[in-house]
C-alpha positions as CSV (number, residue, x, y, z in Angstrom):
1,X,169.4,159.8,311.5
2,X,170.2,161.8,308.2
3,X,169.4,161.2,304.7
4,X,171.8,159.7,302.6
5,X,172.4,161.0,299.2
6,X,173.5,158.3,296.5
7,X,174.3,159.3,292.6
8,X,176.5,158.0,290.0
9,X,179.6,159.3,287.9
10,X,177.9,160.7,285.4
11,X,177.1,163.9,287.7
12,X,180.9,165.0,287.1
13,X,181.0,166.5,290.6
14,X,184.8,167.3,291.7
15,X,186.0,165.1,294.4
16,X,186.3,167.6,296.9
17,X,182.8,168.5,296.9
18,X,182.1,164.7,296.9
19,X,183.9,164.2,299.9
20,X,182.7,167.4,301.9
21,X,179.2,166.5,301.4
22,X,179.6,162.4,301.7
23,X,178.1,161.8,298.5
24,X,178.0,158.3,297.7
25,X,178.8,157.7,293.8
26,X,178.3,154.2,291.8
27,X,180.7,154.4,289.1
28,X,179.4,154.2,285.4
29,X,181.1,151.4,283.1
30,X,183.4,152.5,280.5
31,X,184.5,150.0,278.0
32,X,187.5,149.8,275.5
33,X,190.3,147.8,274.5
34,X,188.3,144.7,275.1
35,X,188.3,145.5,278.5
36,X,186.0,147.2,281.4
37,X,186.6,150.2,283.3
38,X,184.8,151.9,286.4
39,X,184.7,155.7,285.6
40,X,187.0,157.9,287.9
41,X,188.0,154.5,289.7
42,X,190.2,152.3,287.3
43,X,190.2,154.8,284.2
44,X,190.8,158.7,284.3
45,X,189.1,161.2,282.1
46,X,192.4,162.2,281.0
47,X,193.4,158.6,279.5
48,X,190.1,158.5,277.8
49,X,190.6,161.8,276.1
50,X,194.1,160.9,275.1
51,X,193.3,157.6,273.7
52,X,190.3,159.6,271.7
53,X,192.8,161.9,270.2
54,X,194.8,159.0,269.2
55,X,191.6,157.2,267.6
56,X,190.6,154.9,269.9
57,X,186.6,154.5,270.7
58,X,185.2,153.9,273.9
59,X,181.6,152.9,274.7
60,X,179.8,152.8,278.1
61,X,177.3,150.7,280.0
62,X,174.7,151.6,282.3
63,X,174.6,150.8,286.0
64,X,173.4,147.1,286.5
65,X,170.8,146.0,288.9
66,X,173.1,144.1,290.8
67,X,175.2,146.9,291.1
68,X,172.2,148.7,292.4
69,X,171.2,145.8,294.5
70,X,174.2,145.4,296.4
71,X,174.3,149.0,297.5
72,X,170.6,149.1,298.3
73,X,171.2,146.2,300.2
74,X,173.8,148.0,302.3
75,X,171.4,150.9,302.9
76,X,168.6,148.4,304.0
77,X,170.3,146.5,306.4
78,X,171.6,149.7,308.3
79,X,167.8,151.1,308.0
80,X,169.1,154.5,306.3
81,X,166.5,156.8,304.4
82,X,168.3,157.1,300.9
83,X,167.5,159.5,298.1
84,X,169.3,157.8,294.9
85,X,169.6,160.9,292.2
86,X,170.2,159.4,288.9
87,X,171.5,160.4,285.4
88,X,169.0,161.6,283.0
89,X,166.4,158.5,281.8
90,X,166.5,160.3,278.0
91,X,170.2,159.5,277.9
92,X,170.8,156.2,280.3
93,X,168.8,153.1,281.3
94,X,170.4,153.9,284.6
95,X,167.2,155.0,286.0
96,X,165.2,152.2,284.9
97,X,167.5,149.8,286.5
98,X,167.5,151.3,289.6
99,X,163.6,151.2,289.8
100,X,164.1,147.8,289.1
101,X,166.6,147.1,291.9
102,X,164.6,149.0,294.4
103,X,161.5,146.9,293.9
104,X,163.4,144.1,294.3
105,X,165.2,145.0,297.4
106,X,162.1,145.9,299.0
107,X,160.8,142.3,298.5
108,X,163.4,141.4,301.5
109,X,163.2,144.9,303.1
110,X,159.6,146.3,302.8
111,X,160.1,149.2,304.8
112,X,163.6,150.4,303.1
113,X,163.0,154.3,302.8
114,X,164.5,154.8,299.0
115,X,163.4,157.3,296.9
116,X,164.7,157.3,293.0
117,X,164.9,160.5,291.3
118,X,165.4,161.1,287.5
119,X,167.2,164.4,287.3
120,X,166.5,164.1,283.2
121,X,170.1,166.3,283.4
122,X,173.6,165.2,282.7
123,X,177.1,166.3,283.7
124,X,177.4,169.2,286.1
125,X,173.6,169.8,285.2
126,X,173.0,166.8,286.9
127,X,175.9,167.6,289.5
128,X,174.2,171.0,290.5
129,X,171.3,169.0,291.4
130,X,172.9,166.4,293.5
131,X,175.2,169.1,295.4
132,X,171.9,170.9,296.3
133,X,170.3,167.7,297.9
134,X,173.7,167.2,299.7
135,X,173.9,170.2,301.0
136,X,170.5,169.9,302.3
137,X,171.0,167.0,303.8
138,X,174.1,167.8,305.6
139,X,172.1,170.8,307.4
140,X,169.6,168.1,308.5
141,X,166.6,168.8,306.2
142,X,164.0,166.2,306.0
143,X,163.7,163.9,302.9
144,X,160.7,165.7,301.7
145,X,162.2,169.2,301.8
146,X,165.2,167.9,299.9
147,X,163.1,166.4,297.3
148,X,160.9,169.5,297.0
149,X,164.4,171.4,295.9
150,X,165.4,168.6,293.8
151,X,162.2,168.9,292.0
152,X,162.8,172.8,291.4
153,X,166.2,172.3,290.1
154,X,165.1,169.4,287.9
155,X,162.5,171.6,286.3
156,X,164.7,174.5,285.9
157,X,168.3,173.4,285.3
158,X,169.7,174.4,281.7
159,X,172.4,172.7,279.6
160,X,174.3,174.6,276.8
161,X,177.1,173.0,275.2
162,X,179.0,172.6,272.3
163,X,182.1,169.9,271.1
164,X,185.3,170.7,269.4
165,X,185.0,167.7,266.9
166,X,181.7,166.8,265.3
167,X,183.3,163.4,264.3
168,X,182.7,162.5,268.1
169,X,178.8,163.2,267.7
170,X,179.1,161.0,264.7
171,X,180.6,158.3,266.6
172,X,177.8,158.6,269.0
173,X,175.1,158.7,266.5
174,X,174.2,162.3,267.1
175,X,175.0,163.4,263.4
176,X,175.1,161.5,259.8
177,X,178.6,160.9,258.4
178,X,177.9,163.8,255.9
179,X,177.2,166.3,258.7
180,X,180.5,165.4,260.3
181,X,182.4,165.6,257.0
182,X,181.3,169.0,256.3
183,X,181.1,170.2,259.7
184,X,184.7,169.3,260.1
185,X,185.7,171.0,256.8
186,X,183.9,174.2,257.8
187,X,184.9,174.5,261.4
188,X,181.3,174.1,262.2
189,X,180.5,173.8,265.9
190,X,177.3,172.6,266.7
191,X,175.4,173.9,269.8
192,X,173.1,171.3,272.0
193,X,170.8,171.5,274.9
194,X,169.3,168.7,277.2
195,X,165.3,169.1,276.8
196,X,162.7,169.0,279.4
197,X,162.6,165.0,278.6
198,X,166.2,165.0,279.2
199,X,167.1,164.0,275.8
200,X,170.0,165.7,273.9
201,X,168.9,168.0,271.3
202,X,171.1,170.2,268.5
203,X,170.1,173.6,268.8
204,X,172.1,175.6,266.1
205,X,175.1,175.3,264.0
206,X,177.8,178.1,264.1
207,X,181.0,178.5,262.5
208,X,184.2,179.3,264.6
209,X,184.8,178.9,268.5
210,X,184.6,182.6,269.3
211,X,181.1,183.0,267.6
212,X,179.9,179.7,269.7
213,X,181.0,181.3,273.1
214,X,179.2,184.4,272.3
215,X,176.0,182.5,271.2
216,X,176.1,180.3,274.5
217,X,176.2,183.8,276.6
218,X,173.2,184.9,274.2
219,X,171.3,181.8,274.9
220,X,172.1,182.1,278.9
221,X,170.2,185.4,278.7
222,X,167.6,184.2,276.7
223,X,166.7,181.6,279.3
224,X,167.3,183.4,282.6
225,X,167.4,187.0,284.0
226,X,170.7,188.4,284.4
227,X,170.2,189.2,287.7
228,X,169.4,185.4,288.4
229,X,172.7,184.5,286.7
230,X,174.5,187.0,289.0
231,X,173.7,185.3,291.9
232,X,173.5,181.5,291.0
233,X,176.2,179.0,291.0
234,X,177.1,178.2,287.5
235,X,178.7,175.2,286.2
236,X,181.1,174.7,283.5
237,X,182.4,171.2,282.5
238,X,185.0,170.7,279.7
239,X,186.4,167.8,277.8
240,X,190.2,168.2,279.0
241,X,190.1,171.8,277.8
242,X,190.3,174.0,280.9
243,X,191.9,177.1,279.1
244,X,188.4,177.3,277.2
245,X,186.3,176.6,280.2
246,X,188.3,179.6,282.1
247,X,187.9,181.5,279.1
248,X,184.3,181.3,278.9
249,X,184.0,181.9,282.9
250,X,185.5,185.1,282.4
251,X,183.2,186.0,279.6
252,X,180.1,185.3,282.1
253,X,181.6,186.9,284.8
254,X,182.0,190.1,282.4
255,X,178.5,190.0,281.1
256,X,176.4,188.9,284.0
257,X,178.5,189.3,287.1
258,X,178.1,185.9,288.2
259,X,180.5,184.9,291.3
260,X,180.0,181.6,292.1
261,X,181.3,178.8,289.8
262,X,182.4,175.0,289.7
263,X,184.5,173.7,287.0
264,X,185.4,170.2,286.4
265,X,186.5,168.0,283.5
266,X,183.9,165.9,282.1
267,X,184.3,162.0,283.4
268,X,184.9,159.5,281.2
269,X,181.8,158.1,281.0
270,X,180.0,161.2,279.3
271,X,183.4,162.3,277.9
272,X,183.5,158.7,275.7
273,X,180.5,160.1,273.9
274,X,181.5,164.0,273.5
275,X,184.8,163.7,273.2
276,X,187.8,165.9,273.9
277,X,187.6,169.9,273.4
278,X,183.7,169.7,274.7
279,X,182.6,172.9,276.8
280,X,179.2,172.9,278.5
281,X,177.6,175.5,280.7
282,X,174.9,174.9,283.4
283,X,172.4,177.3,285.2
284,X,168.9,177.7,286.3
285,X,166.3,179.7,284.7
286,X,165.1,180.8,287.9
287,X,167.0,181.1,291.1
288,X,165.2,179.9,294.5
289,X,167.8,181.8,296.5
290,X,168.5,179.1,298.5
291,X,172.0,178.7,298.1
């Protein structure tokens, strides 16, 4: 019996990849208009972005212990071996809820083979980790082999991103009201990353979109050898701005010779905080040469 890979919608993987590798995805709750929705189930990223452009504010809720209990019980009853790969504990309480549910379900199923992994990653940075695990599971690798590779990815994954409108970061509590106001006036684009603890950290403030793109590529080169960037799979996610995603893809191709990409829209759960026009790049510091 193979290993089942379970994750959540914060991984922002394209549907065709989720289906191809039989990844089980739990949806994050998105709240707006006094209603609750399930990310990519009962609400689409496109609707969230269009509504945000019109001034609506969305919020999100972590996956509840009850939702985990229900899914874990299904696996436990079938005697499955499961790895749940979780959204960063530095950005969400989902990981802790999964641990709580794991301990609870083992009271009834003490032999349930479940591993819960904190990726300390988000969006396609998270997604690249999930994808690697799912590929190995499909190849019939053992749980130990999958977890070893997952740990390498968790230790090496890099996130570099920017937002089109700093106002959305203010709404999410990432910048002050004054910073948002001044940033909007001066066309300042913040560059941010996710640190080793899985927390969102501002890196720099740059004026103008083209300078931001150049700086993102400079940071990529500072953090990974060009040969590493050439041979690995690079993730690009965007807040309903495919044109910018394709533009930076071309820049990465020209500068590093990168050939393999995943490009996808940032889902409703993360997009509710980052807003339309967000652009994010994900890559590894080191290349394990296992893809």
